[in-house]
DSSP file (Angstrom, degrees, kcal/mol; ACC not computed):
  #  RESIDUE AA STRUCTURE BP1 BP2  ACC     N-H-->O    O-->H-N    N-H-->O    O-->H-N    TCO  KAPPA ALPHA  PHI   PSI    X-CA   Y-CA   Z-CA
    1    1 A X              0   0    0      0, 0.0     2,-0.5     0, 0.0     0, 0.0   0.000 360.0 360.0 360.0 145.1  -15.5   52.3  -17.8
    2    2 A X        -     0   0    0      0, 0.0     2,-0.4     0, 0.0     0, 0.0  -0.880 360.0-162.3-105.7 132.9  -15.7   49.5  -20.5
    3    3 A X        -     0   0    0     -2,-0.5     2,-0.0     2,-0.0     0, 0.0  -0.899  17.3-123.4-113.2 140.7  -12.7   47.5  -21.4
    4    4 A X     >  -     0   0    0     -2,-0.4     4,-2.3     1,-0.1     5,-0.2  -0.318  31.0-107.3 -72.9 163.0  -12.3   45.4  -24.6
    5    5 A X  H  > S+     0   0    0      1,-0.2     4,-2.8     2,-0.2     5,-0.2   0.874 122.8  54.3 -57.3 -37.5  -11.5   41.7  -24.3
    6    6 A X  H  > S+     0   0    0      2,-0.2     4,-2.4     1,-0.2    -1,-0.2   0.905 108.6  47.0 -67.1 -37.7   -7.9   42.5  -25.5
    7    7 A X  H  > S+     0   0    0      2,-0.2     4,-2.3     1,-0.2    -2,-0.2   0.905 112.8  50.1 -69.0 -39.5   -7.5   45.1  -22.7
    8    8 A X  H  X S+     0   0    0     -4,-2.3     4,-2.7     2,-0.2     5,-0.2   0.933 110.9  48.6 -61.0 -49.9   -8.8   42.6  -20.1
    9    9 A X  H  X S+     0   0    0     -4,-2.8     4,-2.9     1,-0.2     5,-0.3   0.933 112.4  49.7 -53.8 -48.2   -6.5   39.9  -21.4
   10   10 A X  H  X S+     0   0    0     -4,-2.4     4,-2.3     2,-0.2    -1,-0.2   0.900 111.8  46.7 -61.7 -42.1   -3.6   42.4  -21.2
   11   11 A X  H  X S+     0   0    0     -4,-2.3     4,-2.4     2,-0.2    -1,-0.2   0.916 113.3  49.2 -66.2 -42.7   -4.4   43.4  -17.6
   12   12 A X  H  X S+     0   0    0     -4,-2.7     4,-2.3     2,-0.2    -2,-0.2   0.884 112.2  47.3 -69.3 -38.3   -4.8   39.8  -16.5
   13   13 A X  H  X S+     0   0    0     -4,-2.9     4,-1.8    -5,-0.2    -1,-0.2   0.932 113.0  48.6 -66.0 -43.5   -1.5   38.7  -18.0
   14   14 A X  H  X S+     0   0    0     -4,-2.3     4,-1.0    -5,-0.3    -2,-0.2   0.889 112.0  49.8 -61.4 -38.0    0.3   41.6  -16.5
   15   15 A X  H >X>S+     0   0    0     -4,-2.4     4,-1.0     1,-0.2     3,-0.6   0.927 107.6  53.7 -64.6 -46.0   -1.3   40.9  -13.1
   16   16 A X  H 3<5S+     0   0    0     -4,-2.3     3,-0.3     1,-0.3    -1,-0.2   0.858 112.0  45.0 -60.1 -34.7   -0.4   37.2  -13.2
   17   17 A X  H 3<5S+     0   0    0     -4,-1.8    -1,-0.3     1,-0.2    -2,-0.2   0.703 101.6  69.6 -77.8 -19.1    3.2   38.2  -13.8
   18   18 A X  H <<5S-     0   0    0     -4,-1.0    54,-0.2    -3,-0.6    -1,-0.2   0.762  90.5-139.8 -70.7 -31.0    3.2   40.8  -11.2
   19   19 A X  T  <5 +     0   0    0     -4,-1.0     2,-0.2    -3,-0.3    -3,-0.1   0.570  60.0 128.5  78.1   8.6    3.0   38.5   -8.3
   20   20 A X      < -     0   0    0     -5,-0.6    -1,-0.3    52,-0.2     2,-0.2  -0.537  67.7 -99.8 -93.8 161.0    0.5   40.8   -6.6
   21   21 A X     >  -     0   0    0     -2,-0.2     4,-2.9     1,-0.1     5,-0.2  -0.515  36.8-114.2 -74.7 150.2   -2.9   40.0   -5.2
   22   22 A X  H  > S+     0   0    0      1,-0.2     4,-2.8     2,-0.2     5,-0.2   0.906 114.2  50.1 -51.8 -49.9   -5.8   40.9   -7.5
   23   23 A X  H  > S+     0   0    0      1,-0.2     4,-2.3     2,-0.2    -1,-0.2   0.920 112.8  45.5 -59.2 -45.8   -7.2   43.6   -5.2
   24   24 A X  H  > S+     0   0    0      2,-0.2     4,-2.5     1,-0.2    -1,-0.2   0.902 113.2  51.1 -64.0 -42.7   -3.8   45.4   -4.8
   25   25 A X  H  X S+     0   0    0     -4,-2.9     4,-1.5     1,-0.2    -2,-0.2   0.944 109.9  48.5 -60.5 -48.5   -3.1   45.2   -8.5
   26   26 A X  H  <>S+     0   0    0     -4,-2.8     5,-2.4     1,-0.2     3,-0.5   0.934 112.5  48.1 -60.2 -46.5   -6.4   46.7   -9.5
   27   27 A X  H ><5S+     0   0    0     -4,-2.3     3,-1.1     1,-0.2    -1,-0.2   0.908 111.4  50.8 -58.8 -43.4   -6.0   49.5   -7.0
   28   28 A X  H 3<5S+     0   0    0     -4,-2.5    -1,-0.2     1,-0.2    -2,-0.2   0.790 114.8  44.0 -62.7 -27.3   -2.5   50.3   -8.2
   29   29 A X  T 3<5S-     0   0    0     -4,-1.5    -1,-0.2    -3,-0.5    -2,-0.2   0.268 115.7-108.9-106.8   9.1   -3.6   50.3  -11.8
   30   30 A X  T < 5S+     0   0    0     -3,-1.1     2,-0.4    -4,-0.4    -3,-0.2   0.719  73.4 134.0  72.9  21.9   -6.8   52.4  -11.4
   31   31 A X      < -     0   0    0     -5,-2.4     2,-0.4    -6,-0.2    -1,-0.3  -0.844  68.1-103.2-103.1 139.0   -9.2   49.6  -12.0
   32   32 A X     >  -     0   0    0     -2,-0.4     4,-2.4     1,-0.2     3,-0.5  -0.473  31.1-138.3 -60.5 119.0  -12.2   49.0   -9.8
   33   33 A X  H  > S+     0   0    0     -2,-0.4     4,-2.7     1,-0.2     5,-0.2   0.843 100.3  51.5 -46.7 -45.7  -11.2   46.1   -7.6
   34   34 A X  H  > S+     0   0    0      2,-0.2     4,-2.0     1,-0.2    -1,-0.2   0.905 110.7  49.2 -58.6 -42.5  -14.5   44.3   -7.7
   35   35 A X  H  > S+     0   0    0     -3,-0.5     4,-2.2     2,-0.2    -2,-0.2   0.950 112.2  47.5 -62.3 -49.6  -14.5   44.6  -11.5
   36   36 A X  H  X S+     0   0    0     -4,-2.4     4,-2.5     1,-0.2    -2,-0.2   0.905 108.9  54.6 -60.5 -43.4  -11.0   43.2  -11.7
   37   37 A X  H  X S+     0   0    0     -4,-2.7     4,-2.2     1,-0.2    -1,-0.2   0.869 106.6  52.8 -53.5 -42.2  -11.9   40.3   -9.3
   38   38 A X  H  X S+     0   0    0     -4,-2.0     4,-2.4     2,-0.2    -1,-0.2   0.906 108.7  48.9 -60.8 -45.0  -14.7   39.4  -11.6
   39   39 A X  H  X S+     0   0    0     -4,-2.2     4,-2.6     1,-0.2    -2,-0.2   0.956 112.0  48.5 -58.2 -49.0  -12.4   39.3  -14.6
   40   40 A X  H  X S+     0   0    0     -4,-2.5     4,-1.7     1,-0.2    -1,-0.2   0.868 110.4  51.4 -60.0 -37.7   -9.9   37.1  -12.7
   41   41 A X  H  X S+     0   0    0     -4,-2.2     4,-1.1     2,-0.2    -1,-0.2   0.930 112.0  45.5 -64.7 -44.3  -12.7   34.8  -11.6
   42   42 A X  H  < S+     0   0    0     -4,-2.4    -2,-0.2     1,-0.2    -1,-0.2   0.854 110.8  55.4 -66.2 -35.5  -14.0   34.3  -15.1
   43   43 A X  H  < S+     0   0    0     -4,-2.6    -1,-0.2     1,-0.2    -2,-0.2   0.861 114.2  38.8 -63.4 -37.7  -10.4   33.8  -16.3
   44   44 A X  H >< S+     0   0    0     -4,-1.7     3,-2.5    -5,-0.2    -1,-0.2   0.568  86.0 120.1 -91.6 -12.4   -9.8   30.9  -13.8
   45   45 A X  T 3< S+     0   0    0     -4,-1.1     3,-0.1     1,-0.3    -3,-0.0  -0.324  81.9  16.4 -60.8 131.2  -13.2   29.3  -14.1
   46   46 A X  T 3  S+     0   0    0      1,-0.3    -1,-0.3    -2,-0.0     2,-0.1   0.350 101.5 115.8  89.9  -8.2  -12.9   25.8  -15.3
   47   47 A X  S <  S-     0   0    0     -3,-2.5    -1,-0.3     1,-0.1    -3,-0.1  -0.323  85.9 -89.0 -86.2 178.2   -9.2   25.6  -14.6
   48   48 A X        -     0   0    0      2,-0.1     3,-0.1     1,-0.1    -1,-0.1   0.659  50.6-118.2 -65.3 -19.5   -7.7   23.3  -12.0
   49   49 A X  S    S+     0   0    0      1,-0.4     2,-0.4    -5,-0.2    -1,-0.1   0.270  78.2 119.5  95.0 -10.2   -8.0   25.7   -9.1
   50   50 A X        -     0   0    0      2,-0.0     2,-0.5     0, 0.0    -1,-0.4  -0.727  51.1-154.3 -93.4 141.1   -4.2   25.8   -8.7
   51   51 A X        -     0   0    0     -2,-0.4     2,-0.4    -3,-0.1    47,-0.0  -0.942  20.0-122.6-110.9 130.1   -2.4   29.0   -9.0
   52   52 A X        -     0   0    0     -2,-0.5     2,-0.6     2,-0.0    -2,-0.0  -0.576  27.7-166.8 -72.0 128.2    1.3   28.9  -10.1
   53   53 A X        -     0   0    0     -2,-0.4     2,-1.1    18,-0.0    18,-0.1  -0.973  13.8-153.2-118.7 119.7    3.4   30.6   -7.5
   54   54 A X        -     0   0    0     -2,-0.6    16,-0.1    16,-0.0     2,-0.0  -0.807  31.2-140.9 -89.7  99.1    6.9   31.5   -8.4
   55   55 A X        -     0   0    0     -2,-1.1     2,-0.7    14,-0.1    14,-0.1  -0.317  14.7-149.3 -74.2 144.5    8.5   31.4   -4.9
   56   56 A X        -     0   0    0     14,-0.3     2,-0.5    -2,-0.0    14,-0.3  -0.927  23.5-161.8-105.6 101.6   11.0   33.7   -3.7
   57   57 A X        -     0   0    0     -2,-0.7     2,-0.5    12,-0.1    12,-0.1  -0.764   6.2-167.4 -97.0 127.9   12.9   31.5   -1.3
   58   58 A X        +     0   0    0     -2,-0.5    10,-0.4    10,-0.5     2,-0.3  -0.958  14.4 167.9-114.2 120.3   15.0   33.3    1.3
   59   59 A X        +     0   0    0     -2,-0.5     5,-0.1     8,-0.1     2,-0.1  -0.695  11.7 173.6-131.6  80.7   17.5   31.3    3.4
   60   60 A X    >   -     0   0    0     -2,-0.3     3,-1.4     3,-0.1     4,-0.1  -0.355  51.1 -96.8 -81.5 168.7   19.8   33.6    5.2
   61   61 A X  T 3  S+     0   0    0      1,-0.3     3,-0.4     2,-0.2    -1,-0.1   0.788 126.7  47.2 -55.6 -31.4   22.3   32.3    7.7
   62   62 A X  T 3  S+     0   0    0      1,-0.2    -1,-0.3     2,-0.1     3,-0.2   0.578 112.7  49.0 -84.4 -11.7   19.9   33.1   10.5
   63   63 A X    X   +     0   0    0     -3,-1.4     3,-1.6     1,-0.1    -1,-0.2  -0.015  62.6 123.0-121.2  31.0   16.9   31.6    8.8
   64   64 A X  T 3   +     0   0    0     -3,-0.4    -1,-0.1     1,-0.3    -3,-0.1   0.521  67.6  69.9 -71.4  -3.7   18.0   28.2    7.7
   65   65 A X  T 3  S+     0   0    0     -3,-0.2    15,-2.3    14,-0.1    16,-0.5   0.330 102.2  41.1 -96.1   7.6   15.2   26.6    9.7
   66   66 A X  E <   -A   79   0A   0     -3,-1.6     2,-0.5    13,-0.3    13,-0.2  -0.990  65.9-135.0-152.6 158.5   12.5   27.9    7.5
   67   67 A X  E     -A   78   0A   0     11,-3.3    11,-3.3    -2,-0.3     2,-0.5  -0.967  22.9-156.0-112.5 132.5   11.4   28.5    3.8
   68   68 A X  E     -A   77   0A   0     -2,-0.5   -10,-0.5   -10,-0.4     2,-0.5  -0.949   7.7-170.2-109.5 121.8    9.8   31.9    3.1
   69   69 A X  E     -A   76   0A   0      7,-3.0     7,-3.2    -2,-0.5     2,-0.4  -0.965   3.6-171.5-114.0 128.1    7.5   32.2    0.1
   70   70 A X  E     +A   75   0A   0     -2,-0.5     2,-0.3   -14,-0.3   -14,-0.3  -0.949  14.2 165.7-119.8 134.9    6.3   35.7   -1.0
   71   71 A X  E >   -A   74   0A   0      3,-2.4     3,-2.9    -2,-0.4   -51,-0.1  -0.911  68.1 -50.6-146.0 116.1    3.7   36.5   -3.6
   72   72 A X  T 3  S-     0   0    0     -2,-0.3   -52,-0.2     1,-0.3    -1,-0.1  -0.339 123.4 -17.2  54.7-125.1    2.4   40.0   -3.7
   73   73 A X  T 3  S+     0   0    0     -3,-0.1     2,-0.5    -2,-0.1    -1,-0.3   0.220 117.8  98.7 -96.0  14.6    1.3   41.0   -0.2
   74   74 A X  E <   -A   71   0A   0     -3,-2.9    -3,-2.4     2,-0.0     2,-0.4  -0.869  49.7-174.5-104.8 134.2    1.2   37.3    1.0
   75   75 A X  E     -A   70   0A   0     -2,-0.5     2,-0.5    -5,-0.2    -5,-0.2  -0.991   3.7-166.6-127.6 124.5    4.2   36.0    3.0
   76   76 A X  E     -A   69   0A   0     -7,-3.2    -7,-3.0    -2,-0.4     2,-0.6  -0.953   3.7-165.3-116.2 124.3    4.3   32.3    4.0
   77   77 A X  E     -A   68   0A   0     -2,-0.5     2,-0.6    -9,-0.2    -9,-0.2  -0.943  10.4-175.2-109.0 113.6    6.9   31.1    6.5
   78   78 A X  E     -A   67   0A   0    -11,-3.3   -11,-3.3    -2,-0.6     2,-0.1  -0.939  21.6-132.9-114.8 115.3    7.2   27.3    6.4
   79   79 A X  E >   -A   66   0A   0     -2,-0.6     3,-1.9   -13,-0.2   -13,-0.3  -0.377  17.0-129.8 -60.7 139.4    9.4   25.6    9.0
   80   80 A X  T 3  S+     0   0    0    -15,-2.3    -1,-0.1     1,-0.3   -14,-0.1   0.766 109.5  57.0 -61.7 -22.6   11.7   23.0    7.4
   81   81 A X  T 3  S+     0   0    0    -16,-0.5    -1,-0.3     2,-0.0    -2,-0.1   0.335  78.6 135.6 -91.3  10.6   10.5   20.5   10.0
   82   82 A X    <   -     0   0    0     -3,-1.9     2,-0.1     1,-0.1    -4,-0.0  -0.303  51.7-128.0 -58.4 137.5    6.9   21.0    9.0
   83   83 A X     >  -     0   0    0      1,-0.1     4,-2.4     4,-0.0     5,-0.2  -0.321  22.0-106.1 -81.7 168.9    4.9   17.7    8.7
   84   84 A X  H  > S+     0   0    0      1,-0.2     4,-2.2     2,-0.2     5,-0.1   0.883 123.3  53.5 -56.9 -42.1    2.9   16.6    5.7
   85   85 A X  H  > S+     0   0    0      1,-0.2     4,-1.8     2,-0.2    -1,-0.2   0.916 107.7  49.4 -65.9 -43.4   -0.2   17.3    7.7
   86   86 A X  H  > S+     0   0    0      2,-0.2     4,-2.3     1,-0.2    -2,-0.2   0.904 110.0  50.9 -57.5 -45.1    0.9   20.8    8.4
   87   87 A X  H  X S+     0   0    0     -4,-2.4     4,-2.5     1,-0.2    -1,-0.2   0.885 107.7  54.9 -63.4 -36.2    1.7   21.4    4.7
   88   88 A X  H  X S+     0   0    0     -4,-2.2     4,-2.4     2,-0.2    -1,-0.2   0.892 106.1  50.9 -57.0 -42.7   -1.9   20.2    4.0
   89   89 A X  H  X S+     0   0    0     -4,-1.8     4,-2.3     2,-0.2    -2,-0.2   0.928 110.5  49.3 -63.1 -47.9   -3.3   22.8    6.3
   90   90 A X  H  X S+     0   0    0     -4,-2.3     4,-2.2     1,-0.2    -2,-0.2   0.917 111.7  48.5 -59.4 -44.6   -1.2   25.5    4.6
   91   91 A X  H  X S+     0   0    0     -4,-2.5     4,-2.5     1,-0.2    -1,-0.2   0.913 111.0  50.3 -61.4 -43.8   -2.4   24.4    1.1
   92   92 A X  H  X S+     0   0    0     -4,-2.4     4,-2.1     1,-0.2    -1,-0.2   0.892 110.5  49.9 -64.0 -39.7   -6.0   24.3    2.3
   93   93 A X  H  X S+     0   0    0     -4,-2.3     4,-1.8     1,-0.2    -1,-0.2   0.902 110.8  49.7 -68.3 -39.8   -5.7   27.8    3.7
   94   94 A X  H  X S+     0   0    0     -4,-2.2     4,-1.4     2,-0.2    -2,-0.2   0.914 110.0  51.5 -62.4 -43.2   -4.2   29.1    0.4
   95   95 A X  H  < S+     0   0    0     -4,-2.5     3,-0.3     1,-0.2    -2,-0.2   0.908 110.9  46.8 -60.2 -44.2   -7.0   27.5   -1.5
   96   96 A X  H  < S+     0   0    0     -4,-2.1    -1,-0.2     1,-0.2    -2,-0.2   0.842 109.4  55.4 -68.8 -32.0   -9.6   29.1    0.6
   97   97 A X  H  <        0   0    0     -4,-1.8    -1,-0.2     1,-0.3    -2,-0.2   0.765 360.0 360.0 -71.5 -26.4   -7.8   32.6    0.4
   98   98 A X     <        0   0    0     -4,-1.4    -1,-0.3    -3,-0.3    -2,-0.2   0.450 360.0 360.0 -89.3 360.0   -8.0   32.4   -3.4
């Protein structure tokens, strides 16, 4: 199926606001995941490489020792006592995953 530039822009904007991974979003919306991944790659080409994550931080009374960040199907559990080096490893892993 062929999509116009306007349709692609609409899908990409909706995806970015959804908090979902590109693959899951495409499948949920009936778009071929490889096609959608190509759109997303072209959309982000030339940008800084950073993706804005609007974290959902959960700190229940039993979990005060960690920060949990969720975006789509990704869940990151960061201990509050994590060192700068450990945070660097997490950021590197996220960069490689995107």
